[in-house]
C-alpha positions as CSV (number, residue, x, y, z in Angstrom):
1,M,3.2,14.9,-16.9
2,K,3.2,16.3,-13.4
3,I,1.9,14.0,-10.9
4,L,1.0,15.0,-7.2
5,V,1.8,11.9,-5.2
6,T,0.1,11.9,-1.4
7,G,2.2,9.6,0.8
8,G,5.0,9.5,-1.2
9,A,7.6,8.7,1.5
10,G,5.6,5.5,2.4
11,F,6.1,2.2,1.1
12,I,3.9,2.1,-2.0
13,G,4.1,5.8,-2.6
14,S,7.7,5.9,-2.6
15,A,7.7,2.9,-5.2
16,V,5.5,5.3,-7.4
17,V,7.7,8.2,-6.9
18,R,10.7,6.4,-8.0
19,L,9.2,5.0,-11.0
20,A,7.5,8.0,-12.0
21,V,10.8,10.2,-12.0
22,Q,12.7,7.4,-13.6
23,R,10.1,7.3,-16.5
24,G,10.4,11.0,-16.9
25,H,7.4,12.5,-15.0
26,A,7.7,15.3,-12.7
27,V,6.7,14.3,-9.1
28,V,5.4,16.3,-6.4
29,N,5.7,14.2,-3.0
30,V,3.2,15.4,-0.4
31,D,3.7,13.7,2.8
32,A,3.0,14.5,6.5
33,L,6.2,12.4,7.5
34,T,4.3,10.4,10.3
35,Y,5.8,7.3,11.9
36,A,5.7,5.1,9.1
37,A,7.1,7.3,6.4
38,C,10.8,7.5,5.5
39,L,12.6,10.0,3.2
40,D,15.2,7.8,2.7
41,N,12.7,5.9,0.5
42,V,13.0,8.3,-2.2
43,A,16.7,9.4,-1.7
44,S,17.5,7.8,-5.2
45,V,15.6,10.5,-6.8
46,A,15.7,13.5,-4.3
47,D,18.2,15.2,-6.4
48,S,16.4,15.0,-9.6
49,P,14.9,18.3,-11.0
50,L,11.8,16.5,-11.6
51,Y,11.4,15.7,-7.9
52,A,9.8,18.3,-5.2
53,F,8.7,17.4,-1.6
54,E,6.2,19.2,0.3
55,Q,5.6,18.3,4.0
56,A,1.7,18.5,4.4
57,D,-0.9,16.8,6.2
58,I,-4.0,15.7,4.0
59,R,-6.2,16.6,7.1
60,D,-5.0,20.5,6.5
61,R,-7.2,21.7,3.7
62,A,-5.2,25.1,3.5
63,A,-2.0,23.5,3.2
64,L,-3.5,21.3,0.3
65,D,-4.8,24.4,-1.4
66,A,-1.5,25.8,-1.3
67,V,0.3,22.9,-2.7
68,F,-2.0,22.6,-5.8
69,D,-1.6,26.4,-6.4
70,R,2.1,26.2,-6.2
71,H,2.6,23.3,-8.2
72,Q,-0.1,23.1,-10.7
73,P,-0.4,19.3,-11.1
74,D,-1.8,17.3,-14.0
75,V,-2.9,14.5,-12.1
76,V,-3.3,13.2,-8.4
77,M,-2.3,9.8,-7.3
78,H,-3.7,9.8,-3.7
79,L,-1.9,7.1,-1.4
80,A,-1.8,8.8,1.9
81,A,-3.4,6.8,4.5
82,E,-3.2,4.6,7.8
83,S,-2.6,1.2,6.7
84,H,-1.8,-1.0,9.7
85,V,-4.9,-3.2,10.7
86,D,-3.3,-3.9,14.1
87,R,-3.2,-0.2,14.7
88,S,-6.6,0.3,13.7
89,I,-7.7,-1.9,16.4
90,D,-6.0,-0.2,18.9
91,G,-6.6,3.3,17.6
92,P,-9.4,3.8,15.2
93,G,-9.7,7.6,15.2
94,D,-6.5,8.1,13.4
95,F,-7.8,5.9,10.5
96,V,-11.1,7.8,10.5
97,E,-9.5,11.2,10.4
98,T,-6.4,10.5,8.0
99,N,-8.4,8.0,5.6
100,I,-12.0,9.7,5.5
101,T,-11.6,13.2,6.4
102,G,-8.1,13.5,4.8
103,T,-9.7,11.8,1.5
104,Y,-12.7,14.3,1.5
105,N,-10.0,17.3,2.1
106,M,-8.0,15.9,-1.0
107,L,-11.2,15.6,-3.2
108,E,-12.2,19.1,-2.3
109,A,-8.9,20.6,-2.9
110,A,-8.5,18.9,-6.2
111,R,-12.2,19.7,-7.3
112,A,-11.5,23.4,-6.4
113,Y,-8.2,23.4,-8.2
114,W,-9.8,21.5,-11.2
115,T,-12.4,23.9,-11.5
116,R,-10.3,26.9,-11.4
117,R,-8.1,25.3,-14.3
118,G,-11.5,25.3,-16.4
119,K,-12.1,21.5,-15.6
120,P,-9.7,20.0,-18.0
121,D,-10.4,16.7,-19.6
122,A,-7.1,15.4,-19.0
123,F,-7.0,15.7,-15.2
124,R,-7.4,12.6,-13.1
125,F,-7.9,12.2,-9.4
126,H,-6.4,8.4,-8.9
127,H,-7.4,7.0,-5.3
128,I,-5.4,3.9,-4.3
129,S,-7.4,1.4,-2.3
130,T,-7.0,-2.0,-1.0
131,D,-8.7,-5.2,-1.5
132,E,-10.0,-5.6,2.2
133,V,-12.7,-3.3,1.4
134,F,-14.5,-6.5,0.2
135,G,-14.2,-8.2,3.4
136,S,-13.3,-12.0,3.6
137,L,-13.4,-14.8,0.9
138,P,-14.2,-18.5,1.3
139,A,-11.4,-21.1,0.7
140,D,-12.9,-22.1,-3.0
141,P,-9.7,-21.0,-5.1
142,T,-12.1,-20.1,-7.9
143,V,-13.9,-17.4,-6.0
144,K,-11.9,-14.0,-6.0
145,F,-12.6,-10.3,-5.6
146,T,-13.8,-8.4,-8.8
147,E,-14.7,-4.8,-9.4
148,D,-18.3,-5.7,-9.0
149,T,-17.7,-7.5,-5.4
150,P,-20.0,-5.9,-2.6
151,Y,-18.2,-4.1,-0.1
152,D,-18.0,-5.9,3.5
153,P,-15.1,-4.5,5.3
154,R,-14.3,-6.1,8.6
155,S,-11.8,-3.7,10.6
156,P,-11.6,-0.2,11.3
157,Y,-8.9,-0.1,8.7
158,S,-10.9,-1.6,5.7
159,A,-13.9,0.3,7.1
160,S,-12.3,3.6,6.6
161,K,-10.7,2.9,3.1
162,A,-14.2,1.6,2.0
163,A,-15.5,5.0,3.2
164,S,-13.0,6.9,1.1
165,D,-13.7,4.8,-1.8
166,H,-17.2,5.9,-1.6
167,L,-16.4,9.4,-1.3
168,V,-14.3,9.2,-4.4
169,R,-17.1,7.7,-6.4
170,A,-19.5,10.3,-5.1
171,W,-17.4,13.2,-6.0
172,H,-17.4,11.8,-9.5
173,E,-21.2,11.1,-9.8
174,T,-22.0,14.4,-8.0
175,Y,-19.4,16.9,-9.2
176,G,-18.1,15.5,-12.2
177,L,-14.7,14.9,-10.8
178,P,-12.5,12.7,-13.3
179,V,-11.5,9.8,-11.0
180,V,-9.9,6.4,-11.5
181,L,-10.0,4.1,-8.5
182,T,-7.7,1.0,-7.8
183,N,-8.0,-1.8,-5.1
184,C,-4.9,-3.8,-4.8
185,S,-3.9,-7.1,-2.9
186,N,-1.1,-7.3,-0.1
187,N,2.3,-5.5,-1.2
188,Y,5.7,-6.5,-0.3
189,G,9.4,-5.5,-1.3
190,P,12.1,-3.1,-0.6
191,F,11.2,-0.3,1.9
192,H,8.4,-2.2,3.6
193,F,8.0,-0.7,6.9
194,P,9.3,-3.0,9.7
195,E,6.0,-3.7,11.3
196,K,4.2,-5.6,8.4
197,L,4.4,-9.5,8.4
198,I,7.3,-10.1,5.7
199,P,9.9,-7.4,7.4
200,V,8.9,-8.7,10.9
201,I,9.6,-12.3,9.9
202,I,12.9,-11.4,8.2
203,L,14.3,-9.3,10.9
204,N,13.0,-11.4,13.7
205,A,14.8,-14.4,11.9
206,L,18.1,-12.6,11.8
207,A,17.9,-11.3,15.5
208,G,17.1,-15.0,16.7
209,K,13.5,-14.0,17.8
210,P,10.4,-15.8,17.6
211,L,8.6,-15.6,14.2
212,P,5.0,-14.9,15.2
213,I,2.0,-16.4,13.2
214,Y,-1.5,-15.4,14.0
215,G,-3.6,-18.3,14.9
216,N,-2.8,-21.5,12.9
217,G,-1.2,-19.6,9.9
218,A,-4.0,-20.6,7.5
219,N,-5.2,-17.4,6.5
220,I,-4.4,-16.5,2.9
221,R,-3.4,-13.6,1.3
222,D,-2.6,-12.5,-2.7
223,W,0.9,-11.3,-2.9
224,L,2.0,-8.4,-5.2
225,F,5.4,-7.0,-5.6
226,V,5.5,-3.4,-4.8
227,E,7.2,-2.5,-8.2
228,D,4.6,-4.4,-10.0
229,H,2.0,-2.2,-8.3
230,A,3.7,0.8,-8.9
231,D,3.8,0.1,-12.8
232,A,-0.1,-0.8,-12.5
233,L,-0.9,2.5,-10.8
234,L,1.0,4.8,-13.1
235,L,-0.6,2.8,-16.2
236,A,-4.2,3.4,-14.5
237,V,-3.5,7.0,-14.0
238,E,-2.6,7.3,-17.5
239,K,-5.0,5.3,-19.5
240,G,-7.5,4.2,-17.1
241,A,-11.3,5.0,-18.0
242,V,-12.7,7.9,-16.1
243,G,-15.0,6.5,-13.2
244,R,-13.6,3.1,-13.5
245,S,-12.1,0.9,-10.9
246,Y,-9.4,-1.9,-11.5
247,N,-8.4,-4.6,-9.1
248,I,-4.7,-5.1,-9.1
249,G,-3.3,-8.5,-8.0
250,G,-0.3,-10.6,-7.8
251,E,-2.1,-13.8,-8.6
252,N,0.2,-15.3,-5.9
253,E,-1.9,-16.9,-3.0
254,R,-0.1,-18.3,-0.1
255,T,-1.1,-19.1,3.6
256,N,0.8,-17.2,6.0
257,L,2.5,-20.2,7.3
258,E,3.4,-21.1,3.7
259,L,4.8,-17.7,2.9
260,V,6.9,-17.5,6.4
261,K,8.3,-21.1,5.5
262,T,9.3,-19.8,2.2
263,L,11.1,-16.9,3.8
264,C,12.9,-19.2,6.3
265,A,13.9,-21.4,3.5
266,I,15.5,-18.5,1.6
267,L,17.2,-17.4,4.7
268,D,18.6,-20.9,5.5
269,R,20.4,-20.7,1.9
270,K,21.5,-17.0,2.1
271,L,22.7,-16.8,5.7
272,P,22.6,-20.3,7.3
273,K,22.4,-20.8,11.3
274,A,24.9,-22.7,13.0
275,S,22.5,-25.3,13.5
276,G,19.0,-26.0,12.6
277,S,16.7,-23.9,10.5
278,Y,14.9,-20.5,10.8
279,A,11.7,-22.4,10.9
280,D,12.5,-23.5,14.1
281,Q,11.7,-20.0,15.4
282,I,8.1,-20.0,14.1
283,T,5.9,-19.4,17.0
284,F,1.8,-19.4,16.8
285,V,0.2,-16.7,18.8
286,A,-3.3,-15.5,19.7
287,D,-5.2,-14.6,16.4
288,R,-6.1,-11.1,15.6
289,P,-9.4,-10.0,16.1
290,G,-11.9,-10.2,13.1
291,H,-9.0,-11.6,11.1
292,D,-10.2,-12.3,7.5
293,A,-9.6,-15.7,6.3
294,R,-8.6,-14.9,2.7
295,Y,-8.1,-12.5,0.0
296,A,-7.7,-13.1,-3.5
297,I,-8.0,-10.6,-6.5
298,D,-9.2,-11.4,-10.1
299,P,-7.1,-8.9,-12.3
300,S,-9.1,-9.7,-15.5
301,R,-10.1,-6.2,-15.9
302,I,-6.8,-4.4,-15.9
303,R,-5.2,-7.3,-18.0
304,A,-7.9,-6.7,-20.7
305,E,-8.5,-3.2,-20.6
306,L,-5.0,-1.7,-20.1
307,G,-2.8,-4.6,-20.8
308,W,-1.1,-5.2,-17.3
309,A,0.1,-8.3,-15.6
310,P,2.1,-9.0,-12.6
311,S,6.0,-9.7,-13.8
312,V,7.3,-11.1,-10.4
313,T,6.4,-14.4,-8.8
314,V,6.3,-14.7,-5.4
315,E,9.4,-16.7,-4.9
316,E,11.3,-14.5,-7.1
317,G,9.9,-11.3,-5.4
318,L,10.6,-12.8,-1.7
319,E,14.2,-13.7,-2.9
320,R,14.9,-10.1,-4.0
321,T,13.1,-8.8,-0.7
322,V,15.3,-11.0,1.5
323,D,18.3,-9.8,-0.6
324,W,17.4,-6.2,0.0
325,Y,17.0,-6.3,3.7
326,L,20.2,-8.3,4.2
327,A,22.0,-5.2,2.3
328,N,20.1,-2.6,3.8
329,E,20.4,-2.6,7.6
330,A,21.1,1.1,7.8
331,W,17.5,1.6,6.6
332,W,15.6,-0.7,8.7
333,R,17.7,-0.7,12.1
334,P,16.6,3.1,13.0
335,L,12.9,2.5,12.1
336,Q,12.7,-0.3,14.5
337,A,13.1,2.2,17.4
338,R,9.7,4.1,16.2
339,A,6.7,3.8,18.2
340,G,4.7,0.6,18.1
341,V,7.5,-1.4,15.9
342,G,8.3,-4.6,17.6
343,V,5.3,-4.5,19.9
344,R,2.2,-6.8,19.3
345,L,-0.7,-4.3,18.5
346,G,-4.3,-5.1,17.9
347,V,-5.3,-7.0,21.0
348,K,-7.6,-4.8,22.7
349,A,-10.9,-5.6,21.0
């Protein structure tokens, strides 16, 4: 199978690219190489005859048409997106242009290509989205997001992703484009860009800097190891039912404070300070505007229909993640110099 992956130089996209090539699929990585992209993420497969890279922006329809014509993919996995909530608060326009207009361009380019090919039944447009489109959950642990949860986005980021989800469903219903959708919980693991919570905590701890936690740290997230997610995504594009959506979650709910304390305990064991604990660096900062209280996914559908379940507990995944950052300073150090990294964003509201 030849897979066209958008955003394949990003965090989740690169995990998909690496796993797909490892499993013998041909992959065309389409990425604009914006601030959060890094080709080092796919260096392990870059020399494979199964791998091709195209630097193209999903906002550029002509470039997308050329990529489709040149590579003739069997399926599309659309991951390219602006994804940092804090940046969406400061600059929502980029999120509208990339996540909404970019997805529209991808759908139209894919539809035109699929039509030219005679509308093959096996073609798939797999749209990868987020649980944030569903809004915020109450504290009750029995209440979780399902595929039938009404959309209720609360940030410019989640609103733009919700809009893109609606476009994908509309292109299926109106034009018959064979689509599959997935909505995932918070990802973490190797190659996570150092503006997100887990790498920020690890790298700030190592640098002796404050470990910032928004509000009182009680916000809850469901954590999904990125390699488990990549496995689920490949399963969904190969075996998911046309027009169906699947929620992908790690079933690992933790408050932000619990998560940070776990990371500190791992670092205390692996690289102890001269005195005290890394947890001594925890600092509570002003909360993010519109900060959702809780996300949690019920992955029953993907488990029942496709046989997928997460394989990595959050404790094991965090251990592996810390090990990776300790061993890969040459990867993360240059990224810390990119625009906005290490700066508090999302406080303009």
